[in-house]
All heavy atoms as an XYZ file, in Angstrom:
828
protein
N       0.839     -1.176      0.000
C       0.000      0.000      0.000
C       0.884      1.239      0.000
O       1.941      1.252      0.601
C      -0.921      0.002      1.205
C      -1.895     -1.179      1.228
S      -3.312     -0.928      2.294
C      -4.463     -0.197      1.169
N       0.387      2.296     -0.672
C       1.123      3.550     -0.771
C       0.323      4.672     -0.132
O      -0.897      4.704     -0.221
C       1.370      3.903     -2.244
C       2.428      3.040     -2.904
C       2.635      3.458     -4.331
C       3.560      4.656     -4.398
N       3.977      4.963     -5.780
N       1.044      5.597      0.468
C       0.418      6.765      1.064
C      -0.008      7.725     -0.043
O       0.800      8.160     -0.853
C       1.396      7.459      2.009
O       0.847      8.653      2.489
N      -1.291      8.058     -0.048
C      -1.827      8.923     -1.084
C      -2.214     10.300     -0.543
O      -2.350     11.254     -1.299
C      -3.022      8.236     -1.783
C      -4.236      8.196     -0.892
C      -3.358      8.872     -3.095
N      -2.338     10.425      0.799
C      -2.755     11.696      1.390
C      -2.300     11.755      2.835
O      -2.500     10.800      3.580
C      -4.283     11.826      1.319
C      -4.825     13.126      1.807
C      -4.731     14.270      1.048
C      -5.437     13.203      3.043
C      -5.243     15.480      1.496
C      -5.955     14.407      3.507
C      -5.852     15.544      2.729
N      -1.674     12.879      3.227
C      -1.320     13.111      4.625
C      -2.315     14.106      5.186
O      -2.410     15.230      4.715
C       0.102     13.652      4.744
C       1.151     12.605      4.494
C       2.549     13.079      4.825
O       2.705     14.201      5.358
O       3.482     12.331      4.558
N      -3.057     13.669      6.183
C      -4.129     14.488      6.754
C      -3.651     15.192      8.011
O      -2.754     14.724      8.704
C      -5.331     13.610      7.073
N      -4.312     16.310      8.318
C      -3.979     17.030      9.549
C      -4.728     16.469     10.750
O      -4.370     16.746     11.878
C      -4.289     18.515      9.392
O      -5.659     18.704      9.117
N      -5.778     15.677     10.497
C      -6.531     15.061     11.591
C      -7.196     13.785     11.080
O      -7.277     13.549      9.873
C      -7.590     16.024     12.126
O      -8.596     16.226     11.163
N      -7.709     13.003     12.017
C      -8.424     11.793     11.639
C      -9.687     12.104     10.853
O     -10.076     11.357      9.952
N     -10.315     13.219     11.166
C     -11.521     13.620     10.459
C     -11.234     13.876      8.979
O     -11.972     13.417      8.101
C     -12.112     14.875     11.105
C     -13.389     15.415     10.482
C     -14.524     14.412     10.614
C     -13.765     16.720     11.126
N     -10.147     14.598      8.691
C      -9.769     14.839      7.297
C      -9.461     13.537      6.577
O      -9.829     13.347      5.421
C      -8.548     15.756      7.227
C      -8.842     17.176      7.629
O     -10.032     17.554      7.651
O      -7.881     17.908      7.932
N      -8.778     12.636      7.255
C      -8.424     11.354      6.645
C      -9.674     10.548      6.312
O      -9.776      9.958      5.228
C      -7.511     10.570      7.583
N     -10.642     10.522      7.216
C     -11.876      9.786      6.952
C     -12.664     10.424      5.809
O     -13.284      9.718      5.006
C     -12.737      9.710      8.212
C     -12.308      8.638      9.146
N     -12.597      7.311      8.948
C     -11.579      8.699     10.288
C     -12.086      6.592      9.922
N     -11.453      7.411     10.742
N     -12.629     11.735      5.711
C     -13.326     12.416      4.635
C     -12.717     12.039      3.280
O     -13.434     11.732      2.327
C     -13.253     13.932      4.850
C     -14.131     14.725      3.940
S     -14.310     16.454      4.429
C     -12.627     16.979      4.630
N     -11.402     12.025      3.193
C     -10.733     11.666      1.947
C     -10.950     10.186      1.627
O     -11.226      9.827      0.479
C      -9.233     12.008      2.017
C      -8.474     11.409      0.853
C      -9.053     13.518      2.044
N     -10.847      9.337      2.636
C     -11.070      7.909      2.402
C     -12.496      7.657      1.918
O     -12.714      6.851      1.004
C     -10.784      7.106      3.668
C     -10.923      5.588      3.541
C      -9.986      5.038      2.472
C     -10.669      4.921      4.872
N     -13.471      8.354      2.491
C     -14.853      8.218      2.055
C     -15.009      8.673      0.602
O     -15.720      8.050     -0.182
C     -15.777      9.010      2.974
C     -17.234      8.754      2.695
O     -17.601      7.772      2.067
N     -18.070      9.654      3.161
N     -14.343      9.763      0.240
C     -14.369     10.245     -1.137
C     -13.830      9.186     -2.098
O     -14.417      8.922     -3.150
C     -13.546     11.530     -1.250
C     -13.363     12.121     -2.641
C     -14.690     12.662     -3.163
C     -12.319     13.221     -2.615
N     -12.732      8.554     -1.721
C     -12.147      7.508     -2.562
C     -13.051      6.284     -2.644
O     -13.206      5.689     -3.721
C     -10.765      7.114     -2.036
C      -9.691      8.202     -2.091
C      -8.422      7.725     -1.423
C      -9.427      8.630     -3.521
N     -13.649      5.908     -1.533
C     -14.535      4.740     -1.524
C     -15.776      4.978     -2.377
O     -16.298      4.033     -2.980
C     -14.912      4.371     -0.095
C     -13.751      3.752      0.663
C     -14.050      3.505      2.131
O     -15.041      4.061      2.652
O     -13.268      2.752      2.758
N     -16.245      6.229     -2.448
C     -17.374      6.545     -3.313
C     -17.034      6.323     -4.780
O     -17.915      6.054     -5.588
C     -17.821      7.993     -3.116
C     -18.513      8.247     -1.816
C     -18.839      9.721     -1.624
O     -18.608     10.558     -2.492
N     -19.393     10.047     -0.462
N     -15.754      6.427     -5.113
C     -15.297      6.207     -6.485
C     -14.794      4.790     -6.722
O     -14.229      4.490     -7.759
C     -14.177      7.187     -6.814
C     -14.532      8.643     -6.670
C     -15.222      9.180     -7.920
N     -15.388     10.603     -7.865
C     -14.606     11.480     -8.494
N     -13.608     11.063     -9.233
N     -14.829     12.768     -8.379
N     -14.981      3.924     -5.729
C     -14.617      2.517     -5.899
C     -13.191      2.158     -5.534
O     -12.715      1.086     -5.894
N     -12.487      3.023     -4.840
C     -11.113      2.742     -4.433
C     -11.106      2.466     -2.933
O     -11.508      3.306     -2.133
C     -10.188      3.941     -4.742
C     -10.164      4.196     -6.246
C      -8.789      3.700     -4.204
C      -9.401      5.429     -6.648
N     -10.665      1.290     -2.555
C     -10.609      0.956     -1.132
C      -9.240      1.327     -0.576
O      -8.245      1.365     -1.293
C     -10.890     -0.533     -0.912
O      -9.900     -1.309     -1.556
N      -9.220      1.608      0.699
C      -7.977      1.988      1.348
C      -8.135      1.882      2.849
O      -9.102      1.320      3.356
N      -7.163      2.437      3.552
C      -7.222      2.438      5.011
C      -6.487      3.662      5.538
O      -5.743      4.322      4.820
C      -6.632      1.170      5.583
C      -5.150      1.054      5.361
C      -4.574     -0.185      5.949
N      -3.142     -0.184      5.681
C      -2.274     -0.854      6.347
N      -2.669     -1.636      7.312
N      -1.004     -0.789      6.052
N      -6.725      3.937      6.819
C      -6.090      5.068      7.489
C      -5.056      4.533      8.454
O      -5.315      3.598      9.201
C      -7.146      5.911      8.230
C      -8.125      6.496      7.222
C      -6.479      7.008      9.041
C      -9.305      7.184      7.841
N      -3.890      5.151      8.429
C      -2.797      4.739      9.307
C      -2.397      5.908     10.189
O      -2.301      7.036      9.716
C      -1.603      4.304      8.468
C      -0.465      3.744      9.259
C       0.635      3.249      8.349
O       1.489      4.066      7.964
O       0.605      2.056      8.011
N      -2.203      5.664     11.466
C      -1.727      6.682     12.383
C      -2.819      7.519     13.013
O      -2.528      8.510     13.678
N      -4.058      7.130     12.812
C      -5.174      7.917     13.332
C      -5.145      8.038     14.849
O      -5.457      9.089     15.409
C      -6.473      7.279     12.879
C      -7.709      7.919     13.410
C      -8.966      7.231     12.935
O      -8.891      6.074     12.457
O     -10.022      7.844     13.058
N      -4.763      6.988     15.520
C      -4.805      6.982     16.985
C      -3.535      7.534     17.618
O      -3.421      7.568     18.833
C      -5.092      5.569     17.486
C      -6.410      5.066     16.974
C      -6.478      4.055     16.030
C      -7.594      5.648     17.399
C      -7.695      3.610     15.546
C      -8.810      5.219     16.915
C      -8.857      4.199     15.988
O     -10.063      3.787     15.516
N      -2.605      8.010     16.812
C      -1.388      8.614     17.350
C      -1.594     10.061     17.753
O      -0.726     10.667     18.351
C      -0.260      8.532     16.316
C       0.228      7.126     15.983
C       1.261      7.184     14.872
C       0.812      6.464     17.210
N      -2.757     10.633     17.442
C      -3.018     12.027     17.761
C      -2.992     12.286     19.258
O      -2.709     13.391     19.686
C      -4.362     12.463     17.198
C      -4.362     12.545     15.702
C      -5.732     12.910     15.163
O      -6.737     12.457     15.676
N      -5.749     13.707     14.131
N      -3.266     11.277     20.065
C      -3.240     11.446     21.512
C      -1.847     11.659     22.060
O      -1.669     12.143     23.162
N      -0.830     11.330     21.291
C       0.549     11.471     21.754
C       1.273     12.654     21.161
O       2.480     12.624     21.009
N       0.551     13.714     20.816
C       1.181     14.849     20.148
C       2.315     15.445     20.980
O       3.289     15.922     20.438
C       0.128     15.919     19.780
C      -0.630     15.435     18.564
C       0.745     17.268     19.514
C      -1.592     16.407     17.978
N       2.209     15.426     22.287
C       3.294     15.951     23.098
C       4.583     15.165     22.932
O       5.671     15.676     23.121
N       4.468     13.923     22.543
C       5.624     13.050     22.380
C       6.068     12.915     20.919
O       7.182     12.538     20.645
C       5.276     11.646     22.892
C       4.636     11.622     24.261
C       5.675     11.677     25.362
O       6.754     11.142     25.170
O       5.367     12.276     26.403
N       5.156     13.210     19.985
C       5.414     12.996     18.565
C       5.442     14.308     17.807
O       5.016     15.339     18.313
C       4.313     12.105     17.965
C       4.102     10.753     18.623
C       2.826     10.120     18.119
C       5.281      9.857     18.336
N       5.905     14.238     16.566
C       5.816     15.430     15.721
C       4.343     15.755     15.487
O       3.491     14.881     15.493
C       6.525     15.193     14.402
C       5.883     14.112     13.541
C       6.621     13.915     12.245
O       7.557     14.639     11.961
N       6.212     12.961     11.449
N       4.034     16.998     15.290
C       2.642     17.433     15.249
C       1.959     17.189     13.914
O       0.753     17.258     13.828
C       2.562     18.913     15.599
N       2.674     16.920     12.855
C       2.057     16.771     11.538
C       2.573     15.514     10.841
O       3.647     15.019     11.130
C       2.404     17.983     10.660
C       1.915     19.304     11.194
S       0.163     19.518     11.148
C      -0.086     19.687      9.413
N       1.772     15.031      9.909
C       2.230     13.998      9.005
C       2.127     12.578      9.501
O       2.706     11.682      8.888
N       1.421     12.316     10.570
C       1.351     10.937     11.034
C       0.015     10.282     10.730
O      -0.137      9.096     10.917
C       1.697     10.813     12.516
C       0.896     11.682     13.423
C      -0.365     11.305     13.837
C       1.401     12.879     13.874
C      -1.103     12.107     14.677
C       0.672     13.680     14.718
C      -0.584     13.296     15.118
N      -0.984     11.031     10.261
C      -2.258     10.447      9.838
C      -2.247     10.418      8.322
O      -2.188     11.453      7.670
C      -3.459     11.273     10.356
C      -4.763     10.633      9.923
C      -3.408     11.408     11.861
N      -2.270      9.208      7.765
C      -2.166      9.054      6.316
C      -3.258      8.145      5.789
O      -3.711      7.233      6.482
C      -0.806      8.462      5.946
C       0.345      9.331      6.385
C       1.657      8.738      6.022
N       1.784      7.416      6.656
C       2.727      6.543      6.352
N       3.627      6.818      5.461
N       2.775      5.376      6.966
N      -3.641      8.403      4.544
C      -4.576      7.533      3.840
C      -3.751      6.685      2.882
O      -2.957      7.211      2.096
C      -5.631      8.354      3.058
C      -6.543      7.436      2.280
C      -6.429      9.233      4.007
N      -3.926      5.375      2.977
C      -3.181      4.436      2.142
C      -4.123      3.738      1.170
O      -5.251      3.392      1.528
C      -2.492      3.384      3.015
C      -1.559      3.902      4.109
C      -1.117      2.765      5.003
C      -0.369      4.601      3.502
N      -3.642      3.545     -0.055
C      -4.383      2.783     -1.062
C      -3.428      1.783     -1.701
O      -2.210      1.904     -1.579
C      -4.996      3.699     -2.152
C      -6.011      4.644     -1.554
C      -3.936      4.468     -2.903
N      -3.995      0.832     -2.410
C      -3.174     -0.132     -3.132
C      -2.386      0.544     -4.244
O      -2.806      1.553     -4.807
N      -1.231     -0.031     -4.575
C      -0.376      0.570     -5.597
C      -1.068      0.674     -6.948
O      -0.830      1.621     -7.695
C       0.926     -0.222     -5.714
C       1.790     -0.070     -4.484
C       3.165     -0.686     -4.659
O       3.667     -0.693     -5.800
O       3.712     -1.151     -3.649
N      -1.957     -0.268     -7.254
C      -2.661     -0.228     -8.537
C      -3.683      0.906     -8.613
O      -4.046      1.341     -9.697
C      -3.357     -1.571     -8.822
C      -4.456     -1.938     -7.835
C      -3.971     -2.560     -6.531
O      -2.756     -2.757     -6.347
O      -4.843     -2.849     -5.698
N      -4.112      1.419     -7.464
C      -5.086      2.510     -7.424
C      -4.453      3.867     -7.132
O      -5.161      4.873     -7.071
C      -6.140      2.230     -6.340
C      -6.994      1.028     -6.657
O      -7.288      0.806     -7.841
O      -7.360      0.301     -5.708
N      -3.146      3.913     -6.961
C      -2.479      5.133     -6.520
C      -2.703      6.305     -7.479
O      -3.074      7.400     -7.050
C      -0.981      4.883     -6.334
C      -0.229      6.113     -5.880
C      -0.259      6.511     -4.557
C       0.494      6.882     -6.787
C       0.413      7.646     -4.137
C       1.169      8.018     -6.376
C       1.118      8.399     -5.056
O       1.783      9.523     -4.646
N      -2.475      6.121     -8.766
C      -2.582      7.225     -9.733
C      -4.004      7.776     -9.783
O      -4.213      9.003     -9.774
C      -2.145      6.761    -11.118
N      -4.993      6.882     -9.816
C      -6.385      7.336     -9.861
C      -6.765      8.051     -8.564
O      -7.445      9.084     -8.584
C      -7.319      6.158    -10.098
C      -8.756      6.558    -10.270
C      -9.686      5.377    -10.493
O      -9.211      4.220    -10.549
O     -10.894      5.632    -10.594
N      -6.292      7.553     -7.423
C      -6.588      8.181     -6.137
C      -5.969      9.569     -6.062
O      -6.607     10.520     -5.595
C      -6.083      7.309     -4.990
N      -4.737      9.734     -6.538
C      -4.092     11.053     -6.550
C      -4.873     12.027     -7.423
O      -5.022     13.198     -7.091
C      -2.648     10.964     -7.056
C      -1.662     10.503     -6.042
C      -1.503     11.354     -4.812
N      -1.472     12.780     -5.065
C      -1.957     13.710     -4.235
N      -2.516     13.362     -3.098
N      -1.884     14.988     -4.522
N      -5.388     11.545     -8.544
C      -6.163     12.405     -9.433
C      -7.459     12.852     -8.743
O      -7.817     14.024     -8.786
C      -6.490     11.676    -10.737
C      -7.297     12.522    -11.684
C      -7.649     11.774    -12.959
O      -7.253     10.628    -13.157
N      -8.394     12.432    -13.827
N      -8.145     11.921     -8.090
C      -9.395     12.251     -7.384
C      -9.129     13.250     -6.267
O      -9.854     14.237     -6.106
C     -10.056     10.962     -6.833
C     -10.546     10.098     -7.989
C     -11.186     11.295     -5.872
C     -10.942      8.698     -7.585
N      -8.073     13.030     -5.503
C      -7.741     13.938     -4.406
C      -7.331     15.302     -4.950
O      -7.693     16.336     -4.395
C      -6.648     13.326     -3.503
C      -7.212     12.110     -2.770
C      -6.112     14.351     -2.513
C      -6.190     11.306     -2.018
N      -6.594     15.323     -6.042
C      -6.208     16.592     -6.664
C      -7.416     17.397     -7.111
O      -7.472     18.619     -6.919
N      -8.399     16.733     -7.707
C      -9.629     17.414     -8.118
C     -10.381     17.949     -6.903
O     -10.911     19.061     -6.922
C     -10.524     16.461     -8.907
C      -9.978     16.079    -10.261
C     -10.754     14.940    -10.901
O     -11.739     14.439    -10.306
O     -10.366     14.526    -12.014
N     -10.426     17.155     -5.838
C     -11.117     17.572     -4.619
C     -10.419     18.773     -3.986
O     -11.069     19.732     -3.566
C     -11.174     16.400     -3.642
C     -11.727     16.760     -2.310
C     -13.023     17.005     -1.988
C     -10.977     16.941     -1.103
N     -13.141     17.311     -0.657
C     -11.895     17.281     -0.079
C      -9.636     16.834     -0.783
C     -11.505     17.518      1.224
C      -9.247     17.076      0.522
C     -10.176     17.410      1.500
N      -9.076     18.755     -3.919
C      -8.334     19.863     -3.332
C      -8.508     21.145     -4.140
O      -8.520     22.237     -3.583
C      -6.849     19.514     -3.213
C      -6.565     18.507     -2.116
C      -5.112     18.086     -2.060
O      -4.414     18.127     -3.111
O      -4.660     17.707     -0.969
N      -8.668     21.023     -5.447
C      -8.839     22.202     -6.299
C     -10.170     22.895     -6.045
O     -10.306     24.096     -6.294
C      -8.728     21.811     -7.770
N     -11.166     22.158     -5.540
C     -12.479     22.755     -5.287
C     -12.613     23.316     -3.885
O     -13.625     23.936     -3.581
C     -13.601     21.720     -5.499
O     -13.450     20.657     -4.555
C     -13.586     21.169     -6.906
N     -11.603     23.144     -3.038
C     -11.683     23.611     -1.657
C     -11.396     25.103     -1.580
O     -10.550     25.612     -2.302
C     -10.695     22.848     -0.769
C     -10.956     21.369     -0.706
C     -12.369     21.066     -0.249
O     -12.791     21.506      0.801
N     -13.093     20.322     -1.059
N     -12.087     25.817     -0.679
C     -11.814     27.254     -0.521
C     -10.444     27.461      0.107
O      -9.923     26.568      0.779
C     -12.926     27.732      0.417
C     -13.361     26.518      1.151
C     -13.143     25.356      0.205
N      -9.850     28.644     -0.086
C      -8.528     28.899      0.507
C      -8.605     28.896      2.025
O      -9.632     29.231      2.605
C      -8.148     30.284     -0.025
C      -9.423     30.897     -0.486
C     -10.354     29.759     -0.847
N      -7.507     28.516      2.643
C      -7.417     28.435      4.097
C      -7.321     29.840      4.680
O      -6.382     30.569      4.403
C      -6.189     27.610      4.487
C      -6.105     27.354      5.972
O      -7.112     27.570      6.674
O      -5.032     26.922      6.420
N      -8.281     30.232      5.494
C      -8.321     31.566      6.079
C      -7.252     31.768      7.139
O      -6.856     32.893      7.409
C      -9.701     31.836      6.690
C     -10.811     31.910      5.669
C     -10.693     33.102      4.734
O     -10.258     34.172      5.187
O     -11.021     32.949      3.552
N      -6.777     30.704      7.765
C      -5.797     30.853      8.838
C      -4.408     31.126      8.302
O      -3.530     31.502      9.059
C      -5.760     29.595      9.718
O      -5.407     28.470      8.902
C      -7.094     29.362     10.384
N      -4.188     30.974      6.995
C      -2.854     31.172      6.449
C      -2.605     32.598      5.999
O      -1.539     32.910      5.511
C      -2.621     30.212      5.272
O      -3.507     30.532      4.211
N      -3.581     33.484      6.156
C      -3.392     34.877      5.757
C      -2.405     35.545      6.710
O      -2.465     35.368      7.908
C      -4.711     35.635      5.774
C      -5.629     35.237      4.657
C      -6.863     36.098      4.674
C      -7.773     35.715      3.518
N      -8.993     36.518      3.533
N      -1.511     36.343      6.123
C      -0.545     37.067      6.929
C      -0.750     38.561      6.742
O      -1.401     39.003      5.811
C       0.893     36.693      6.523
O       1.063     37.005      5.143
C       1.168     35.230      6.769
N      -0.162     39.324      7.612
C      -0.250     40.769      7.490
C      -0.890     41.385      8.716
O      -1.352     40.705      9.615
N      -0.918     42.697      8.725
C      -1.464     43.423      9.863
C      -2.980     43.394      9.834
O      -3.595     43.245      8.781
C      -0.965     44.865      9.838
N      -3.562     43.572     11.008
C      -5.015     43.644     11.094
C      -5.476     44.933     10.456
O      -4.883     45.982     10.637
C      -5.451     43.591     12.551
C      -5.210     42.246     13.183
C      -5.647     42.249     14.609
N      -7.065     42.587     14.684
C      -7.773     42.474     15.782
N      -7.216     42.040     16.876
N      -9.048     42.790     15.786
N      -6.569     44.865      9.763
C      -7.087     46.051      9.090
C      -8.418     46.498      9.668
O      -9.049     47.372      9.116
C      -7.269     45.763      7.586
O      -8.180     44.677      7.437
C      -5.950     45.448      6.924
N      -8.827     45.915     10.776
C     -10.130     46.254     11.334
C     -10.062     47.356     12.388
O     -11.043     47.666     13.030
C     -10.812     45.024     11.916
C     -10.033     44.400     13.067
O      -8.930     44.878     13.354
O     -10.554     43.446     13.662
N      -8.915     47.986     12.572
C      -8.799     49.094     13.511
C      -8.761     48.666     14.958
O      -9.163     49.427     15.832
N      -8.305     47.472     15.251
C      -8.298     46.954     16.612
C      -7.486     47.800     17.576
O      -7.904     48.041     18.711
N      -6.325     48.288     17.160
C      -5.480     49.067     18.070
C      -6.110     50.429     18.363
O      -6.035     50.926     19.486
C      -4.039     49.210     17.515
C      -3.092     49.781     18.570
C      -4.019     50.055     16.269
C      -2.776     48.793     19.651
N      -6.759     51.009     17.349
C      -7.414     52.308     17.566
C      -8.572     52.161     18.553
O      -8.766     53.031     19.415
C      -7.939     52.890     16.237
C      -6.853     53.341     15.296
C      -6.375     52.231     14.374
O      -6.817     51.097     14.464
N      -5.455     52.556     13.494
N      -9.325     51.094     18.446
C     -10.437     50.856     19.374
C      -9.908     50.644     20.789
O     -10.477     51.154     21.761
C     -11.286     49.658     18.900
C     -11.995     50.022     17.590
C     -12.289     49.238     19.957
C     -12.690     48.857     16.922
N      -8.810     49.924     20.913
C      -8.212     49.691     22.229
C      -7.774     51.008     22.871
O      -8.042     51.264     24.046
C      -7.019     48.731     22.106
C      -6.265     48.562     23.384
C      -6.789     47.781     24.407
C      -5.047     49.190     23.574
C      -6.102     47.632     25.600
C      -4.353     49.049     24.763
C      -4.884     48.264     25.778
N      -7.087     51.861     22.108
C      -6.609     53.140     22.642
C      -7.788     54.035     23.024
O      -7.802     54.644     24.101
C      -5.668     53.826     21.629
C      -4.371     53.022     21.519
C      -5.363     55.269     22.050
C      -3.450     53.452     20.407
N      -8.796     54.115     22.149
C      -9.975     54.934     22.450
C     -10.690     54.420     23.702
O     -11.112     55.208     24.557
C     -10.926     54.946     21.260
N     -10.805     53.117     23.840
C     -11.434     52.530     25.019
C     -10.657     52.813     26.283
O     -11.231     53.057     27.350
N      -9.326     52.793     26.173
C      -8.485     53.101     27.337
C      -8.695     54.533     27.799
O      -8.838     54.806     29.000
C      -7.011     52.873     27.003
O      -6.788     51.521     26.708
N      -8.709     55.476     26.854
C      -8.946     56.877     27.213
C     -10.342     57.075     27.780
O     -10.535     57.791     28.760
C      -8.733     57.792     26.004
C      -7.285     58.063     25.723
C      -6.747     57.756     24.494
C      -6.457     58.636     26.688
C      -5.412     58.000     24.226
C      -5.127     58.882     26.421
C      -4.598     58.560     25.187
N     -11.329     56.455     27.192
C     -12.701     56.566     27.672
C     -12.817     56.012     29.090
O     -13.426     56.630     29.970
C     -13.644     55.831     26.718
C     -15.091     55.977     27.067
C     -15.735     57.190     26.933
C     -15.807     54.891     27.552
C     -17.070     57.328     27.263
C     -17.143     55.020     27.889
C     -17.781     56.238     27.742
N     -12.209     54.852     29.323
C     -12.228     54.251     30.661
C     -11.527     55.125     31.681
O     -11.990     55.287     32.817
N     -10.388     55.728     31.295
C      -9.663     56.615     32.207
C     -10.499     57.855     32.541
O     -10.528     58.311     33.691
C      -8.324     57.017     31.587
N     -11.181     58.394     31.532
C     -12.019     59.573     31.764
C     -13.164     59.245     32.718
O     -13.475     60.033     33.631
C     -12.560     60.101     30.437
N     -13.785     58.111     32.558
C     -14.882     57.703     33.457
C     -14.354     57.495     34.877
O     -14.985     57.926     35.851
C     -15.589     56.437     32.924
C     -16.395     56.798     31.676
C     -16.479     55.817     33.985
C     -17.073     55.622     31.016
N     -13.205     56.861     35.013
C     -12.629     56.647     36.346
C     -12.298     57.987     37.013
O     -12.540     58.178     38.209
C     -11.368     55.771     36.255
C     -11.658     54.331     35.877
S     -12.784     53.500     37.001
C     -11.829     53.475     38.468
N     -11.754     58.926     36.252
C     -11.446     60.254     36.794
C     -12.730     60.927     37.264
O     -12.784     61.490     38.363
C     -10.732     61.092     35.728
C     -10.424     62.493     36.175
C      -9.367     62.744     37.045
C     -11.187     63.562     35.729
C      -9.084     64.025     37.461
C     -10.915     64.857     36.145
C      -9.859     65.083     37.006
O      -9.588     66.356     37.426
N     -13.767     60.886     36.455
C     -15.052     61.495     36.805
C     -15.637     60.833     38.053
O     -16.117     61.511     38.948
C     -16.012     61.376     35.623
C     -17.369     61.931     35.916
C     -17.742     63.239     35.985
C     -18.545     61.168     36.202
N     -19.063     63.358     36.294
C     -19.597     62.087     36.425
C     -18.821     59.806     36.289
C     -20.881     61.666     36.740
C     -20.097     59.412     36.572
C     -21.115     60.334     36.806
N     -15.604     59.500     38.144
C     -16.133     58.785     39.307
C     -15.356     59.152     40.568
O     -15.936     59.319     41.649
C     -16.111     57.275     39.087
C     -17.174     56.732     38.152
C     -16.936     55.244     37.894
C     -18.557     56.936     38.739
N     -14.040     59.279     40.489
C     -13.243     59.657     41.657
C     -13.585     61.060     42.113
O     -13.629     61.344     43.315
C     -11.754     59.533     41.352
C     -11.226     58.108     41.269
C      -9.774     58.111     40.798
C     -11.339     57.419     42.620
N     -13.846     61.962     41.189
C     -14.228     63.340     41.541
C     -15.602     63.361     42.206
O     -15.815     64.092     43.170
C     -14.248     64.235     40.297
C     -12.896     64.564     39.763
C     -12.186     65.449     40.764
C     -10.905     65.958     40.192
N     -10.180     66.792     41.111
N     -16.553     62.556     41.685
C     -17.915     62.530     42.239
C     -17.899     61.914     43.640
O     -18.546     62.420     44.553
C     -18.873     61.759     41.304
C     -20.204     61.492     41.973
C     -19.062     62.524     40.009
N     -17.166     60.840     43.849
C     -17.143     60.140     45.130
C     -16.432     60.986     46.185
O     -16.861     61.031     47.357
C     -16.465     58.756     44.989
C     -16.205     58.124     46.333
C     -17.302     57.863     44.114
N     -15.360     61.677     45.824
C     -14.606     62.460     46.801
C     -15.283     63.794     47.125
O     -14.912     64.462     48.083
C     -13.189     62.696     46.312
O     -13.217     63.503     45.141
N     -16.275     64.203     46.352
C     -16.941     65.490     46.606
C     -17.993     65.410     47.685
O     -18.459     64.570     48.238
C     -17.579     65.998     45.336
């Protein structure tokens, strides 16, 4: 058997294996239960989908087509935040300080 897909989790591996089985390619998942030992093992690449060597090329083609239809990964975006988070934080800090100053003046009067 040859490794046709390295999954990030057991769920991804089962999804890919199910996709292959729908197309008539049988396979198995290896390393699914190693996820519990992440503190002891490398964090990636231990959950794999395996198929027979005679089905490898067709399975790679099916997986390639499936990957092409997936939306881009939102967690891989880099760059600065554009939603004004730091400005809101600074404005909130000043507003909070002003309220505290006002409350101290009212209580001490």
